[in-house]
C-alpha positions, 0 to 999 in steps of 0.5 A: 046603248046596246052592248049586250047580246042575247037573253040568257046567254048574254054577251057584254062586249067593251073597248075601242079600236085603239084603247088599251083592250077589248074584250067581252063579259059572258053572263049565263054559262052553265057551271062545270063546262071545261074551258080554258083561253087554249079553247078560245085562242084558236078562233082569235087566231082566225080573226087577228089581222096581220096574217097575210098580205090580204088583210090589215097590217096591223100586227096584234097578237090577240092573246086571251086572258080568262079573267073570271068564271073559271076556277079548275078548267071549268066554269063556275056559272059566274060572269066569264070575262076575256080581256085582250090587250091592244099591243099596236096602237097607232092612234096619231094615224087618223089625226088627219081624219078627224077635221072630215069624216070619211064617206059611208063611215060610222065617223059621221052618224057616231058624232051626231048621236053622241057630240065626240068621236073616238079620239081614233080609228071608229072606236066601238064602230071598228072592226076591232070590236069583233076580237070580242065577239069572237071571244065570246063566241068561243066560249058559246062554241064549246058549250055547243060542241059538248053539251049539244053536239053542234058544229058552226062553220063558216067560208067565204063565197064570193069577193067581188065578181068572183064566185066559188063553187059552194062546198057541200054543207054536210062534209065542208070543214074549218080545216079545208075553209082555212087552207087559203088565208081567203078562206074559201073551200074551193082552191081556184076560186080562191086564188082567182079571190085573193087577185081581186083582193090585190088589185083593189088594194094596188088602186087604193080602194076595197071590194066586198064578199058573202059569207056562207054558213052551215049549223050542223047538229042542230035539234028540233025545237030551237026557236021561240015562235013570232017575235023569237024565230031563229032565223029572226035572231040570227038576222039580227046578229049577222047585220050587227057585224061592221060591214054586213049589207045583207042576210039570207036563209036557205034559198034565201032572195033566189026563193021569190022567184020559185013556185011553191012546188019548187021552193017546198021541202018535201018530208021524209023518213030519215033518222028515225024522224021525219025531215026533209029531202032538201033543205031550201028553207035552211034548217027553220021552218016557223022560225023554229029549228027542224033538224036539218043543218041551218044554212045561211049567207052574209054579204058584207060592202067594201070597207069604207076606208080606203087610200085614194082621195075621197070628196067630204065636207068638214064639220062646218060644211066646208068641202074637204078630201079624205085620204085614208089613215091607218091600217085597213082592210082591203076586204072584211070577209076572210076575217070575217067567216070567224066573226060570223061563226061566233055570231051564229054561236052565240044565237044558237046558245042562247036559243039551246038554254030558251029551249031549255027554260020552257020545257 
């Protein structure tokens, strides 16, 4: 099982969507880092369900409880355990879904791989597991901010066919992102995105989208050659998020249509160092950070569980119809913003410790 992420800064998540609790154990966090539940709670609040009519109606307070690894307001160097209780469980909502797998859902692969299926919801495949990632990411975020001056900000760029004006990555803030429940800092586009989500919801359907992210203040030298490239680690992290379907860094797929003369970032002298005039490489050269802001995007598919009937077969191969049960997001990207930030923070915290270890 691959429930642990990271090499030196490691996060292990546990729990299921309708079990008693979910949580994370963070190992490798340096000692004497100021940390409290108040550092974790804001990130959980951004991810939690029931925030608006644009997300799942499940109501969870998602209160962070730090049960080990912190003493007197600072980390001890031991494992940090964060517990998040599941208070709004409704396993009965999923009873009628157990006879047949939901199309494009992990119901099928989990049962075929393990021979058992979670009693309700998606179990470990559920987006509920990402609450634990966000808790771990909040610890990584605190380490990055205090020890390295690194900041991570993500936002919604597209919902369905609605595109926004990408924000200036040098100045976009979490406050600007959070000004609208869609978490898009372009107000006009945010309203159009909200309507696109509501339209899909009214039709008993779902819609996908794209989340952009910038990591500011990342110093030169994070990332390891060949198989430990920073862009590779970011890609791996993002593609572990439920519903993630694509990743690109810098110019991304658009670079395939460019010539080298158009894509290359000219070097210039700035801030008393060699930097780049443009940032089509997304702040990474040869898998190693170059001192420019890290820029990447993550594409998310429409949620698989929808209200309208879908064609399937039961576990014996007989034709069956599946109708959505439980409470589900019509679009994951408003809440995925916090998850993208968390996974980026985990990658960067690990990269920071690895960079220090090889010096």
